[in-house]
SEPADREN-683633 format. One record per residue (C-alpha): residue number from 1; x, y, z. Coordinates in pm, 1 decimal, padded with zeros to 6 digits. Layout:
N
k  xx  yy  zz
NUM  X  Y  Z
...
% end
This chain:
361
k  xx  yy  zz
1  00005.9  00008.8  00003.9
2  00118.7  00333.4  -00090.5
3  00228.7  00614.5  00152.9
4  -00059.4  00810.6  00055.9
5  -00334.8  00543.4  00070.4
6  -00211.6  00524.6  00445.9
7  -00348.5  00819.9  00521.4
8  -00703.7  00783.4  00416.9
9  -00903.4  00934.6  00650.9
10  -01176.0  00745.8  00801.9
11  -01561.5  00808.1  00673.7
12  -01672.8  00780.3  01035.4
13  -01430.8  01097.4  01131.0
14  -01558.5  01339.9  00842.9
15  -01922.3  01244.8  00929.9
16  -01885.7  01512.7  01205.0
17  -01831.8  01758.5  00924.3
18  -02148.0  01919.9  00733.5
19  -01898.9  01999.9  00458.9
20  -01868.4  01605.5  00389.0
21  -02108.5  01475.9  00131.0
22  -02043.1  01098.9  00131.8
23  -01726.9  01203.5  -00051.0
24  -01538.4  00903.7  -00266.7
25  -01176.9  00911.4  -00133.9
26  -01036.3  01174.1  00139.0
27  -00662.0  01181.2  00233.1
28  -00394.9  01379.3  00398.2
29  -00089.8  01436.3  00298.2
30  00225.9  01506.5  00462.5
31  00620.9  01536.4  00393.9
32  00780.1  01679.2  00669.7
33  01122.1  01709.0  00490.7
34  00964.4  01946.1  00234.6
35  00686.9  02118.2  00465.5
36  00417.3  01986.4  00265.4
37  00113.2  01933.9  00478.5
38  -00253.1  01904.3  00294.8
39  -00581.8  01718.5  00199.0
40  -00682.1  01581.1  -00141.5
41  -01064.4  01436.7  -00175.5
42  -01256.3  01306.5  -00444.8
43  -01612.4  01414.2  -00427.9
44  -01758.2  01183.7  -00687.9
45  -01630.8  01041.3  -01015.4
46  -01972.1  00931.4  -01163.5
47  -01977.2  01155.2  -01499.0
48  -01642.4  00984.6  -01557.7
49  -01294.9  00909.7  -01450.4
50  -01062.6  01081.0  -01353.3
51  -01166.3  01357.6  -01096.8
52  -01056.1  01678.7  -01179.8
53  -01013.7  02003.4  -00988.6
54  -00758.7  02266.3  -00925.4
55  -00537.8  02240.1  -00626.7
56  -00513.1  02558.9  -00403.9
57  -00211.8  02674.5  -00138.2
58  -00345.5  02870.7  00148.6
59  -00228.8  02981.7  00486.8
60  -00519.2  02817.9  00596.0
61  -00540.2  02867.2  01045.9
62  -00570.6  02501.2  01092.0
63  -00581.9  02134.0  00935.0
64  -00957.0  02132.4  01029.0
65  -00992.5  02459.8  00838.9
66  -00837.5  02291.3  00510.5
67  -00994.8  01972.8  00530.6
68  -01329.9  02164.5  00518.4
69  -01242.4  02378.1  00228.4
70  -01088.5  02078.9  00019.2
71  -01462.6  01900.7  00111.2
72  -01628.9  02202.0  -00035.8
73  -01416.2  02266.2  -00325.9
74  -01430.7  01901.0  -00419.7
75  -01835.0  01907.2  -00376.4
76  -01871.5  02197.0  -00623.6
77  -01653.6  02078.4  -00845.3
78  -01830.3  01753.3  -00907.9
79  -02163.2  02003.7  -00975.5
80  -01915.5  02238.1  -01194.6
81  -01849.8  01946.4  -01415.9
82  -02171.4  01833.6  -01459.6
83  -02338.6  02161.6  -01546.2
84  -02097.3  02254.0  -01790.3
85  -02124.6  01895.9  -01924.6
86  -01776.5  01765.5  -01931.1
87  -01771.7  01408.6  -01833.0
88  -01517.6  01386.6  -01537.4
89  -01581.9  01378.7  -01136.7
90  -01547.5  01612.3  -00891.3
91  -01206.5  01659.0  -00692.9
92  -00942.5  01942.7  -00529.1
93  -00612.1  01937.1  -00333.2
94  -00506.9  02200.6  -00100.4
95  -00186.4  02274.4  00069.1
96  -00128.6  02402.7  00375.0
97  00127.3  02720.6  00353.3
98  00148.2  03085.6  00208.1
99  00243.7  03073.7  -00134.0
100  00439.3  03376.2  -00091.8
101  00664.9  03248.8  00198.7
102  00633.1  02857.1  00198.4
103  00624.9  02758.0  -00181.6
104  00927.5  02592.9  -00274.0
105  01033.2  02345.3  -00567.3
106  01086.2  02088.4  -00324.8
107  00752.8  02113.8  -00175.0
108  00610.4  02143.7  -00556.8
109  00818.4  01823.2  -00616.4
110  00662.9  01613.7  -00332.1
111  00307.9  01709.7  -00415.2
112  00344.2  01582.0  -00768.0
113  00463.9  01276.6  -00678.2
114  00178.7  01221.9  -00455.2
115  -00063.8  01347.3  -00694.8
116  00106.0  01024.5  -00861.5
117  00007.4  00765.5  -00613.0
118  -00318.8  00822.2  -00719.1
119  -00249.6  00671.0  -01038.8
120  -00455.4  00883.7  -01261.1
121  -00816.9  00899.2  -01033.2
122  -00719.1  01269.6  -00993.1
123  -00606.2  01539.3  -01237.9
124  -00482.0  01860.4  -01095.1
125  -00398.5  02231.5  -01216.1
126  -00344.8  02561.6  -01100.2
127  -00587.9  02773.3  -00860.6
128  -00521.5  03016.2  -00590.3
129  -00197.2  02986.7  -00467.2
130  -00030.2  02770.9  -00787.3
131  00064.4  02974.9  -01102.2
132  00112.3  02826.4  -01444.8
133  00452.5  02799.3  -01377.4
134  00434.3  02581.5  -01134.0
135  00194.0  02352.8  -01320.1
136  00461.7  02339.6  -01547.4
137  00707.2  02224.0  -01290.3
138  00516.4  01975.9  -01172.9
139  00459.0  01809.2  -01493.0
140  00806.6  01753.3  -01501.7
141  00729.4  01502.0  -01207.6
142  00390.2  01408.2  -01308.5
143  00172.6  01370.7  -01597.1
144  -00124.7  01393.4  -01362.9
145  -00156.9  01799.1  -01443.3
146  -00401.0  02015.6  -01668.4
147  -00290.2  02366.0  -01762.8
148  -00029.2  02282.5  -01966.0
149  00149.9  02602.1  -02076.0
150  00188.2  02508.1  -02411.9
151  -00190.5  02387.4  -02403.9
152  -00473.6  02499.3  -02225.6
153  -00236.8  02726.2  -02000.4
154  -00379.5  02968.3  -01721.1
155  -00791.5  02855.0  -01642.5
156  -00824.4  03279.6  -01508.2
157  -00896.8  03450.5  -01870.6
158  -01177.7  03165.7  -01908.7
159  -01294.9  03170.4  -01612.9
160  -01341.3  03553.9  -01657.4
161  -01494.9  03484.6  -01979.3
162  -01724.2  03266.5  -01824.5
163  -01808.6  03519.6  -01561.5
164  -01854.9  03781.7  -01831.7
165  -02103.8  03584.3  -02054.7
166  -02291.4  03472.2  -01752.0
167  -02335.9  03795.1  -01644.5
168  -02443.5  03881.9  -02025.6
169  -02716.4  03619.7  -01934.1
170  -02793.8  03797.1  -01601.6
171  -02804.6  04123.4  -01788.1
172  -03063.9  04025.0  -02067.8
173  -03306.1  03884.4  -01817.9
174  -03310.6  04136.0  -01507.3
175  -03278.3  04451.4  -01827.3
176  -03408.3  04293.4  -02140.0
177  -03109.6  04441.5  -02303.7
178  -02765.6  04266.8  -02411.5
179  -02519.9  04598.5  -02370.7
180  -02368.4  04651.8  -02035.7
181  -02366.4  05025.9  -02151.4
182  -02464.4  05250.4  -01863.8
183  -02441.1  04925.0  -01584.6
184  -02267.2  04989.3  -01276.1
185  -02026.1  04666.5  -01187.4
186  -01875.0  04624.2  -00893.1
187  -01570.2  04358.2  -00813.6
188  -01455.8  04232.1  -00506.8
189  -01100.8  04030.2  -00602.8
190  -00911.5  04173.3  -00872.3
191  -00639.2  03879.8  -00906.8
192  -00597.7  03727.2  -01208.2
193  -00987.0  03649.0  -01266.0
194  -01146.4  03975.5  -01168.0
195  -00870.6  04181.4  -01337.8
196  -00969.0  04007.8  -01670.1
197  -01341.6  04054.1  -01608.4
198  -01329.8  04416.2  -01547.1
199  -01139.4  04464.7  -01864.7
200  -01420.3  04286.9  -02070.5
201  -01675.7  04457.7  -01892.5
202  -01513.7  04789.7  -01926.6
203  -01454.4  04742.9  -02322.5
204  -01830.4  04671.6  -02294.8
205  -01920.9  04977.9  -02147.1
206  -01975.8  04943.8  -01798.7
207  -01852.9  05149.1  -01532.2
208  -01605.2  04968.3  -01270.2
209  -01565.2  04967.4  -00905.6
210  -01311.0  04720.0  -00766.8
211  -01165.2  04622.6  -00430.2
212  -00877.6  04388.9  -00290.0
213  -00692.2  04349.4  00005.9
214  -00404.3  04358.0  -00203.9
215  -00250.4  04708.3  -00316.1
216  -00062.5  04573.9  -00610.7
217  -00380.9  04404.2  -00727.8
218  -00511.6  04731.6  -00714.3
219  -00217.5  04934.6  -00898.0
220  -00221.7  04665.6  -01205.5
221  -00569.3  04697.9  -01259.7
222  -00521.7  05099.2  -01246.8
223  -00280.8  05075.9  -01490.0
224  -00522.9  04851.2  -01723.7
225  -00851.1  05069.9  -01659.7
226  -00730.2  05409.2  -01562.3
227  -01117.7  05515.4  -01531.7
228  -01193.3  05235.0  -01250.2
229  -01313.0  05342.6  -00938.9
230  -01112.6  05200.8  -00599.7
231  -01363.5  05125.0  -00330.5
232  -01301.2  04999.6  00027.1
233  -01293.4  04591.8  00041.8
234  -01545.6  04649.7  00360.1
235  -01771.4  04804.1  00180.3
236  -01795.6  04735.9  -00186.8
237  -02042.8  04481.6  -00138.9
238  -02296.6  04745.8  -00025.1
239  -02286.0  04991.3  -00327.5
240  -02560.6  05134.0  -00490.8
241  -02473.9  04923.7  -00834.1
242  -02673.4  04746.5  -01114.2
243  -02416.4  04446.1  -01045.1
244  -02212.7  04244.2  -00799.9
245  -01934.5  04038.5  -00885.5
246  -01704.3  03879.9  -00603.6
247  -01392.4  03766.9  -00750.6
248  -01157.7  03676.5  -00410.4
249  -01257.4  03380.0  -00116.5
250  -01538.0  03149.8  -00025.6
251  -01813.1  03231.7  00211.3
252  -01888.9  03622.0  00057.5
253  -02253.0  03578.3  00187.1
254  -02392.1  03514.1  00532.9
255  -02696.7  03594.6  00559.8
256  -02640.2  03923.0  00792.1
257  -02377.1  04053.0  00462.9
258  -02647.1  03933.4  00213.6
259  -02913.2  04207.9  00351.5
260  -02672.0  04493.0  00294.2
261  -02625.7  04409.6  -00089.2
262  -02833.0  04654.0  -00331.7
263  -02718.1  04544.3  -00652.9
264  -03015.5  04378.6  -00839.9
265  -02756.6  04044.6  -00995.0
266  -02459.6  03886.0  -00833.7
267  -02226.2  03729.9  -01122.7
268  -01847.3  03630.9  -00944.0
269  -01589.1  03445.1  -01037.7
270  -01514.7  03328.9  -00644.6
271  -01595.3  02972.8  -00514.7
272  -01834.5  02868.5  -00262.6
273  -01995.4  03216.1  -00240.8
274  -02268.7  03145.6  -00004.3
275  -02211.4  03042.6  00328.1
276  -02494.8  02855.4  00392.0
277  -02792.3  02731.3  00113.3
278  -03034.3  02972.2  00278.0
279  -02879.1  03287.3  00144.2
280  -02983.8  03185.2  -00188.1
281  -03291.7  03168.7  -00095.7
282  -03314.5  03498.1  00078.0
283  -03160.9  03618.2  -00271.7
284  -03469.0  03510.3  -00486.5
285  -03713.6  03630.2  -00216.3
286  -03579.5  03975.8  -00249.0
287  -03579.9  03949.5  -00596.5
288  -03191.7  03961.5  -00654.5
289  -03066.6  03746.2  -00898.7
290  -02819.5  03511.9  -00803.2
291  -02606.0  03312.1  -01062.4
292  -02459.0  03029.7  -00893.4
293  -02085.8  03073.2  -00862.4
294  -01979.5  02748.6  -01013.5
295  -02225.4  02802.0  -01337.3
296  -02061.6  03133.7  -01377.8
297  -01676.2  03026.8  -01303.0
298  -01692.0  02700.1  -01501.6
299  -01468.2  02880.3  -01823.1
300  -01133.4  02777.1  -01631.0
301  -01248.4  02388.9  -01596.7
302  -01400.3  02349.7  -01929.5
303  -01044.6  02496.3  -02042.8
304  -00797.5  02303.7  -01884.9
305  -01035.1  01944.5  -01867.7
306  -01013.6  02009.6  -02289.0
307  -00658.4  01854.7  -02258.3
308  -00836.2  01537.9  -02147.1
309  -01015.6  01518.7  -02490.5
310  -00941.0  01212.7  -02716.6
311  -00868.8  01415.3  -03008.4
312  -00666.3  01650.4  -02815.9
313  -00713.1  02037.3  -02674.5
314  -00921.5  02258.6  -02930.7
315  -00927.9  02603.5  -02848.2
316  -01237.3  02673.4  -03080.5
317  -01431.9  02408.9  -02885.1
318  -01309.6  02535.7  -02565.0
319  -01455.4  02942.5  -02653.5
320  -01777.8  02751.1  -02769.7
321  -01852.5  02565.1  -02496.7
322  -01769.8  02872.3  -02279.3
323  -02021.8  03088.0  -02474.5
324  -02250.1  02842.1  -02420.7
325  -02305.4  02891.1  -02053.1
326  -02466.9  03259.7  -02093.5
327  -02776.6  03051.3  -02221.2
328  -02773.2  02765.9  -01908.1
329  -02800.8  03131.1  -01696.0
330  -03076.1  03204.8  -01891.3
331  -03228.3  02841.1  -01842.8
332  -03184.9  02852.9  -01450.0
333  -03330.7  03242.5  -01481.6
334  -03623.7  03116.4  -01626.3
335  -03647.5  02767.5  -01458.4
336  -03616.6  02985.1  -01116.7
337  -03886.9  03240.9  -01190.7
338  -04110.5  02916.4  -01302.3
339  -04076.6  02699.3  -01003.1
340  -04085.1  02975.8  -00773.2
341  -03734.6  02822.0  -00661.2
342  -03409.4  02978.8  -00571.1
343  -03121.6  03012.5  -00873.2
344  -02879.8  02789.4  -00634.0
345  -03159.5  02525.4  -00611.9
346  -03226.7  02502.6  -00967.3
347  -02864.5  02478.7  -01059.7
348  -02785.9  02192.9  -00819.5
349  -03115.6  02005.0  -00919.5
350  -03004.5  02024.7  -01297.8
351  -02608.7  01898.9  -01184.7
352  -02747.1  01635.2  -00979.8
353  -03002.6  01488.4  -01249.2
354  -02689.8  01483.7  -01479.5
355  -02472.3  01271.7  -01196.0
356  -02683.4  01088.0  -01004.8
357  -02787.7  00805.3  -01247.5
358  -02899.0  01038.6  -01570.9
359  -02727.1  01041.1  -01855.6
360  -02544.1  01364.3  -01954.9
361  -02780.1  01544.0  -02194.7
% end
């Protein structure tokens, strides 16, 4: 038995966490010699093998926090694969550590070797804290990485593009218009996804407000969009705007924070935006259109998993599939209205119909 499988986490222990959803596999990874510590989770692979999902490196405050995050994120990947109609399961990796100070070549090499021990059950790639260069480096030690710079590359621009198309669908539904001209959009988090999204929206005629705790990210965005307005990160969600776009980390909306939203549309690139599902119900009752995060940001996934297609990576096909997200969003919003049910519940039901015994449509 490999070292990795000896660190399999027992499901009886995992049942104490509300984030556990009968995950197929959850493992703890460790290599003290290079300060590697983290988790890999495969939530579900009913749609097909392998399970796919990025690896996040983050300065988690505890192992429990990291474990909860990998459980949430891997589950979201199952739903994202289903809603994006890609025939793979959902998984995720997390590494505990500050990527600015703790990420070393030896740590990345050790992580790649841990991925090898799963023998192709899980393919991973770039997420928060890892870069395209990191993926390129780890590909030297493991073939189970996607986002190869010579093929799909960085998923961020494609995630931003899918959020843009998802937002188009919501704008069409709410405002009955196909243009962003004259609309005010507030974006929280202007890393690679948020910054690219801001440029797409600005070029489409929107007025842009941004916030980020990283001063460098703000400066870089300001260089690209000189007319952008910078806002306090603690206040940006409560601005009087048409669209609020969370593009930072998850758990954006508690019920308390949701009550401060003045935007008519919420659509962003961050994962796991709702702290609780009932927040989505509250948005629905308030007639605030919430585009489920895993629907909006699926472009990054669509791009990198295209490397696993039998006939190889095809950029034209990738872009066409990402464009279809606009139609998916409009369909979800129409079904939400018709069934008097929140958009997050409608999206979940559609996704579950694909991976719970129903063939992919």
